[in-house]
C-alpha positions in Angstrom: 96.4 116.2 97.5 93.2 115.8 99.3 91.5 112.4 99.7 89.3 112.3 96.7 92.5 112.9 95.2 94.2 110.0 96.7 91.9 107.4 95.9 91.4 108.6 91.8 95.1 108.4 91.5 94.6 104.6 93.1 92.5 103.9 90.8 94.4 104.8 87.5 94.9 102.3 84.5 97.4 99.9 86.0 98.6 100.9 89.3 96.5 97.9 90.8 99.0 96.0 88.6 102.1 97.7 89.7 102.5 96.7 93.1 105.8 99.0 94.2 103.2 101.6 93.5 100.2 99.9 95.3 102.3 99.5 98.6 103.0 103.3 98.8 99.2 103.9 98.8 98.6 101.8 101.8 99.1 102.4 105.3 100.9 100.2 107.5 98.2 98.8 109.0 95.7 99.1 105.8 92.6 96.4 105.9 90.2 96.0 103.2 86.9 93.9 104.6 85.8 92.5 101.0 82.8 91.1 100.0 82.5 89.3 97.2 79.7 87.1 94.8 82.9 84.0 96.0 82.5 85.7 100.0 84.4 87.6 102.2 87.8 88.5 102.8 89.6 90.2 105.1 93.1 91.2 103.4 95.9 93.2 105.3 98.9 95.2 103.8 100.5 91.7 102.7 97.4 90.4 101.5 96.5 93.5 98.8 100.3 93.3 97.8 100.1 89.8 97.4 96.7 89.9 95.3 98.7 93.4 93.0 101.5 90.6 92.2 98.8 88.0 91.1 97.3 90.3 88.9 100.3 90.8 87.2 100.7 87.9 86.5 97.7 87.0 84.8 97.0 90.6 83.2 99.1 92.9 81.4 96.5 96.0 81.3 93.8 96.9 83.8 91.1 99.6 83.5 88.7 101.4 86.5 85.9 102.3 85.4 84.5 105.3 87.1 81.0 106.5 87.6 80.4 107.7 90.9 83.1 109.1 93.2 82.1 111.2 96.6 84.0 112.8 99.1 83.6 113.8 103.0 86.8 114.7 105.1 89.2 111.5 105.3 85.8 109.0 103.7 85.9 108.4 99.8 83.6 106.8 98.3 83.9 104.8 94.5 81.7 102.6 92.7 83.5 101.7 89.9 83.8 99.0 86.8 87.1 97.5 86.5 88.3 95.9 82.9 91.6 93.8 82.0 93.3 92.6 78.9 94.6 89.3 79.3 98.4 88.0 78.7 96.5 85.7 76.4 94.4 87.3 74.7 95.9 91.6 75.1 93.6 92.8 72.4 90.7 92.2 74.0 89.2 94.1 77.1 86.8 92.4 79.5 85.0 93.2 82.5 86.7 91.8 85.8 83.7 93.5 88.0 81.7 95.7 89.6 82.6 97.6 92.6 81.1 99.3 95.6 84.5 100.7 98.0 84.2 103.5 100.6 87.6 103.8 102.0 88.6 106.2 104.6 92.0 107.5 104.6 95.0 108.2 106.9 97.9 110.1 107.3 97.2 110.4 103.3 97.4 106.3 102.5 94.6 104.1 102.1 93.3 102.8 106.3 90.3 101.1 106.0 87.7 99.9 102.9 84.9 98.3 102.9 83.9 96.7 99.5 81.4 95.0 97.6 82.2 93.3 94.4 79.9 90.9 91.9 80.8 89.5 88.5 
């Protein structure tokens, strides 16, 4: 599977809510540097897994709508909007945020991520 296909699969519907699946995509030494509207976060594997667990408690559906995806070797850039459906209102889809992320893969796993998001 190519680096681009691995990243596309990571952002498939509901994957971010499935902690076991998220874990399979992550390299043991993964680091995600995330600049958000709330500040800078540096997440390691356990932090990303915890984030997935928290998302699964709040949302029943998750969908990433990819508008751009570019790959060169083991580096993949993705621009997407993340939509969710809450437990309280599962019929209404709401925008969580817009994202731009560059992923470096190592051993076919997500290894280094550089992400920016905006509400």
